[in-house]
DRENMIKE-817303 format. One record per residue (C-alpha): x, y, z; residue in three letters; residue number from 1. Coordinates in steps of 0.5 Angstrom, whole numbers, plus 2048, in hexadecimal, padded with zeros to 3 digits. Last residue first. Layout:
REM DRENMIKE-817303
R   px   py   pz   aa    i
R    X    Y    Z  ala  NUM
...
REM end
This chain:
REM DRENMIKE-817303
R   px   py   pz   aa    i
R  867  800  7E0  lys  327
R  862  7FD  7DA  ala  326
R  861  7F7  7DF  ala  325
R  85F  7FB  7E5  ala  324
R  85A  800  7E0  lys  323
R  857  7F9  7DD  ala  322
R  855  7F6  7E5  ala  321
R  852  7FE  7E6  gln  320
R  84E  7FD  7E0  ala  319
R  84B  7F5  7E1  lys  318
R  849  7F7  7E8  gln  317
R  846  7FD  7E6  thr  316
R  842  7F8  7E1  glu  315
R  841  7F3  7E7  thr  314
R  83E  7F9  7EC  tyr  313
R  839  7FB  7E6  val  312
R  837  7F5  7E5  glu  311
R  836  7F4  7EC  met  310
R  832  7F9  7ED  val  309
R  82D  7F7  7E6  thr  308
R  82C  7F1  7E9  ala  307
R  82B  7F3  7F1  phe  306
R  824  7F1  7F1  asp  305
R  824  7EB  7ED  arg  304
R  82A  7E8  7F1  glu  303
R  828  7EB  7F6  phe  302
R  821  7E8  7F7  asn  301
R  820  7EE  7FC  ile  300
R  81A  7EE  802  pro  299
R  815  7F4  803  leu  298
R  815  7FA  807  phe  297
R  80F  7FE  808  thr  296
R  80A  804  805  asp  295
R  80E  806  7FF  asn  294
R  80A  80A  7FA  gly  293
R  80E  812  7FB  pro  292
R  814  810  7FF  leu  291
R  816  816  803  leu  290
R  80E  817  804  gln  289
R  80C  810  806  arg  288
R  813  811  80B  leu  287
R  80F  816  80F  lys  286
R  809  813  80F  pro  285
R  80B  80D  812  ser  284
R  80D  806  80F  phe  283
R  80A  801  810  ser  282
R  80E  7FB  814  tyr  281
R  80C  7F4  813  ser  280
R  812  7F3  80E  tyr  279
R  817  7F5  813  ser  278
R  814  7F1  819  cys  277
R  814  7EB  816  lys  276
R  81C  7ED  813  lys  275
R  81F  7F0  81A  val  274
R  81C  7E9  81D  arg  273
R  81E  7E4  818  ala  272
R  825  7E7  818  gln  271
R  824  7E6  81F  leu  270
R  823  7DF  81E  glu  269
R  829  7DE  81A  pro  268
R  82E  7E1  81E  ser  267
R  831  7E8  81C  val  266
R  839  7E7  81A  asp  265
R  838  7E7  813  lys  264
R  835  7EF  814  gly  263
R  82E  7F1  812  leu  262
R  82C  7F5  80C  thr  261
R  827  7FA  80A  trp  260
R  827  7FD  804  thr  259
R  828  804  800  glu  258
R  825  804  7F8  thr  257
R  825  7FE  7F3  met  256
R  827  801  7EC  phe  255
R  823  803  7E6  pro  254
R  825  804  7DF  pro  253
R  828  80A  7DD  ser  252
R  826  811  7DC  glu  251
R  82A  816  7D8  trp  250
R  829  81E  7D7  leu  249
R  825  820  7DD  thr  248
R  824  828  7DD  arg  247
R  824  82B  7E3  ile  246
R  821  832  7E6  ser  245
R  81A  82F  7E5  ser  244
R  81B  82A  7EA  gly  243
R  81C  82F  7EF  lys  242
R  822  82E  7F4  val  241
R  821  82D  7FC  asp  240
R  81A  82D  7FC  gly  239
R  819  827  800  lys  238
R  815  824  7FA  val  237
R  81B  825  7F5  val  236
R  820  823  7F9  met  235
R  81D  81D  7FA  arg  234
R  81C  81C  7F2  gln  233
R  824  81E  7F2  tyr  232
R  826  818  7F7  leu  231
R  820  813  7F4  asp  230
R  823  815  7ED  ser  229
R  82A  813  7EF  ala  228
R  830  817  7ED  val  227
R  835  818  7E6  ala  226
R  837  820  7E6  ala  225
R  837  826  7E2  ala  224
R  83A  82D  7E0  pro  223
R  83C  82C  7E8  tyr  222
R  83E  833  7EB  phe  221
R  837  835  7E8  gly  220
R  833  837  7EF  his  219
R  82E  832  7ED  met  218
R  833  82D  7EA  val  217
R  837  82D  7F1  gly  216
R  830  82C  7F4  thr  215
R  82F  826  7F1  val  214
R  836  823  7F2  ser  213
R  836  826  7F9  arg  212
R  830  821  7F9  glu  211
R  833  81C  7F6  his  210
R  839  81C  7FB  gly  209
R  840  81D  7FC  asn  208
R  840  821  7F6  ser  207
R  846  81D  7F3  phe  206
R  848  820  7EB  val  205
R  848  81B  7E6  val  204
R  84B  820  7DF  glu  203
R  848  81E  7D8  tyr  202
R  84B  81A  7D2  asn  201
R  850  815  7D5  gln  200
R  84F  816  7DD  asp  199
R  848  812  7DD  pro  198
R  846  810  7D5  val  197
R  840  815  7D3  leu  196
R  83D  811  7CD  gly  195
R  837  80F  7CE  ile  194
R  839  808  7CF  ala  193
R  83F  80B  7D3  pro  192
R  83A  80E  7D8  phe  191
R  838  806  7DA  leu  190
R  83E  803  7DE  ala  189
R  841  80A  7E1  arg  188
R  83B  80D  7E2  pro  187
R  838  807  7E6  ala  186
R  83F  807  7EA  leu  185
R  83E  80E  7EC  asn  184
R  838  812  7F0  gly  183
R  833  80B  7ED  ser  182
R  837  806  7F1  asn  181
R  83B  80B  7F6  ser  180
R  842  809  7F8  thr  179
R  846  80E  7F5  pro  178
R  842  813  7F7  thr  177
R  83C  818  7F4  ser  176
R  83F  819  7ED  his  175
R  83E  820  7EA  ala  174
R  83F  821  7E3  ile  173
R  845  826  7E0  lys  172
R  845  828  7D8  lys  171
R  849  824  7D2  gly  170
R  843  820  7D0  val  169
R  83C  824  7D3  leu  168
R  838  825  7CD  asp  167
R  838  81D  7CB  gln  166
R  834  81D  7D1  pro  165
R  82F  820  7CE  lys  164
R  82C  827  7CF  thr  163
R  832  82B  7D2  phe  162
R  831  832  7D1  pro  161
R  830  834  7D8  ser  160
R  828  837  7DA  asp  159
R  826  831  7DC  val  158
R  82C  82F  7E1  arg  157
R  82F  829  7DF  ser  156
R  82D  821  7E1  ile  155
R  82F  81B  7E0  leu  154
R  82B  815  7E3  ile  153
R  82C  80F  7E6  leu  152
R  825  80C  7E8  thr  151
R  822  80A  7EE  tyr  150
R  81D  804  7F1  ser  149
R  819  802  7F7  asn  148
R  815  7FC  7F6  arg  147
R  810  7FA  7F3  lys  146
R  80C  7F4  7F7  gly  145
R  805  7F8  7F5  ser  144
R  801  7F8  7FB  ala  143
R  807  7F8  800  lys  142
R  80B  7FE  7FC  asn  141
R  813  7FE  7FD  gly  140
R  818  7FF  801  pro  139
R  81E  7FA  802  val  138
R  81F  7F5  806  gly  137
R  824  7F0  807  phe  136
R  82A  7F2  804  pro  135
R  82F  7EC  802  ala  134
R  833  7E9  808  pro  133
R  83A  7EB  809  gln  132
R  840  7E7  807  gly  131
R  844  7EC  803  ala  130
R  842  7EC  7FD  gly  129
R  83A  7ED  800  val  128
R  83D  7F3  803  leu  127
R  841  7F6  7FC  gln  126
R  83C  7F5  7F9  pro  125
R  837  7F8  7FE  val  124
R  83A  7FF  7FE  leu  123
R  838  801  7F8  gly  122
R  831  800  7F8  pro  121
R  830  805  7FE  asn  120
R  830  802  806  val  119
R  82C  802  80C  gln  118
R  82E  7FE  812  ala  117
R  82E  7F8  817  leu  116
R  833  7F5  81A  gln  115
R  839  7FB  81B  ala  114
R  83F  7F9  820  lys  113
R  83F  7F2  81B  gly  112
R  846  7F4  818  ser  111
R  843  7F4  811  leu  110
R  83D  7F8  813  leu  109
R  841  7FD  816  ser  108
R  846  7FD  811  asp  107
R  841  7FE  80B  ile  106
R  83E  805  810  leu  105
R  844  808  811  glu  104
R  846  807  80A  lys  103
R  83F  80A  808  glu  102
R  83F  810  80C  gly  101
R  83B  80E  812  leu  100
R  835  811  816  val   99
R  834  80E  81E  asp   98
R  82E  80F  821  ile   97
R  82F  812  828  asn   96
R  82B  818  827  thr   95
R  824  815  825  ser   94
R  824  812  82D  lys   93
R  821  80C  82D  glu   92
R  826  809  828  leu   91
R  82A  807  82F  ser   90
R  831  808  830  glu   89
R  836  802  82F  gly   88
R  83B  807  82C  gln   87
R  83B  804  825  leu   86
R  833  805  826  asn   85
R  82E  801  82A  gln   84
R  828  7FE  828  leu   83
R  824  7FA  82D  asp   82
R  820  7F4  82A  ile   81
R  81A  7F1  82C  asn   80
R  818  7F0  825  gly   79
R  812  7F4  824  cys   78
R  813  7F9  829  arg   77
R  81A  7FB  827  ala   76
R  819  7FA  81F  leu   75
R  813  7FF  821  his   74
R  817  804  824  asn   73
R  81C  803  81E  phe   72
R  817  804  819  tyr   71
R  815  80B  81D  asp   70
R  81C  80D  81E  gly   69
R  81D  80C  815  trp   68
R  81B  814  813  leu   67
R  81B  818  819  leu   66
R  821  813  81B  met   65
R  825  815  815  thr   64
R  823  81C  816  glu   63
R  826  81D  81C  ser   62
R  82C  819  81B  lys   61
R  82D  81E  815  ala   60
R  82C  81B  80E  tyr   59
R  82E  816  809  thr   58
R  834  814  80E  lys   57
R  832  80D  80D  pro   56
R  830  809  813  met   55
R  833  805  818  ala   54
R  82F  801  81D  val   53
R  831  7FB  822  val   52
R  82C  7F6  824  leu   51
R  82B  7F3  82C  lys   50
R  826  7ED  82D  glu   49
R  821  7ED  832  arg   48
R  820  7E5  833  pro   47
R  81A  7E3  82F  ser   46
R  813  7E2  832  gly   45
R  811  7EA  830  ala   44
R  813  7E7  829  phe   43
R  80C  7E8  825  ser   42
R  809  7EC  82A  thr   41
R  80C  7F3  827  ala   40
R  808  7F1  821  ala   39
R  802  7F0  825  pro   38
R  803  7F7  829  thr   37
R  804  7FB  822  ala   36
R  7FE  800  823  ala   35
R  7FF  801  82A  ala   34
R  807  802  829  ala   33
R  805  807  823  arg   32
R  800  80B  828  ala   31
R  805  80C  82D  pro   30
R  80A  80E  829  ala   29
R  806  814  826  ala   28
R  808  818  82B  arg   27
R  80F  817  829  asp   26
R  80E  819  822  thr   25
R  80B  81F  823  gln   24
R  812  821  827  ala   23
R  816  81F  822  ala   22
R  812  824  81D  val   21
R  812  829  823  pro   20
R  819  828  823  gly   19
R  81B  827  81C  leu   18
R  818  82D  819  met   17
R  81E  831  81B  leu   16
R  823  82D  817  ala   15
R  81F  82D  812  thr   14
R  820  835  810  gly   13
R  825  834  80C  ser   12
R  828  82D  80C  leu   11
R  82B  82C  806  leu   10
R  82C  826  804  ala    9
R  833  821  802  phe    8
R  830  81A  800  phe    7
R  832  814  7FD  arg    6
R  838  811  801  thr    5
R  839  817  806  asp    4
R  83A  81E  808  phe    3
R  832  820  80A  arg    2
R  82C  823  80A  met    1
REM end
């Protein structure tokens, strides 16, 4: 899968299947286009707009489009929008999507080079603090109104001697990346309450991705890891890891999951197009499989939905300020 902000995945076997599946997806496009005709006419009389899209390096380019290409097609038709990558190439070709690391993704949004992106929760406080709009959409269930969420979990091998968090004092625990909410910021804010103070009574080792953390635990490279529950469950569903081989030592309250955001320079009229078309989108079967229980995008109430994320961010800022003052 990826080397990135939330995942590192092993694509053994998967890459060989992408061509046939992608072909099936392409053949199904006309039927979906016909089904989407009512929505597509919503902005048919509006001037065609351009929107530059960037995605996190969660998956390889081909798999990113396998999952999200149907949404991009819907957005282009419904909103009368020409979706492009950073080089100005159309996203009609799956190989054209840009998948960026955290810093590149933030820089692209802040500079205005990218105008639509999926971002992980740990990046949202930085973007909002820099003047970017709050995210506009998150996967959810239309009927229940429930928004997709995840928890921070502390995992170890089921055959390890570790059965509770305190057993890891003096050991190494894998964190994902420095800016990851669930992979680093949340553990630093929440672990002290369960007897684990990062960099004091356990050693932090950065794996460079949640899935690297999971596979590192699975193969014995790390005694334990702090990972996002949804990403871990996706690995189980994909068969990358056996759930029976992993033990969960602790679990946090829920966090908001990955969300979609627009750049601050996107006009209000184009923002309205993107939001209306996104909220009308019905997830593809592939997305429903990846995100069980979710079938569309739901609007976000930032103060409510990001309360836990912002709490972690605030605690992180306090800790950093205290550390700087101590020097």
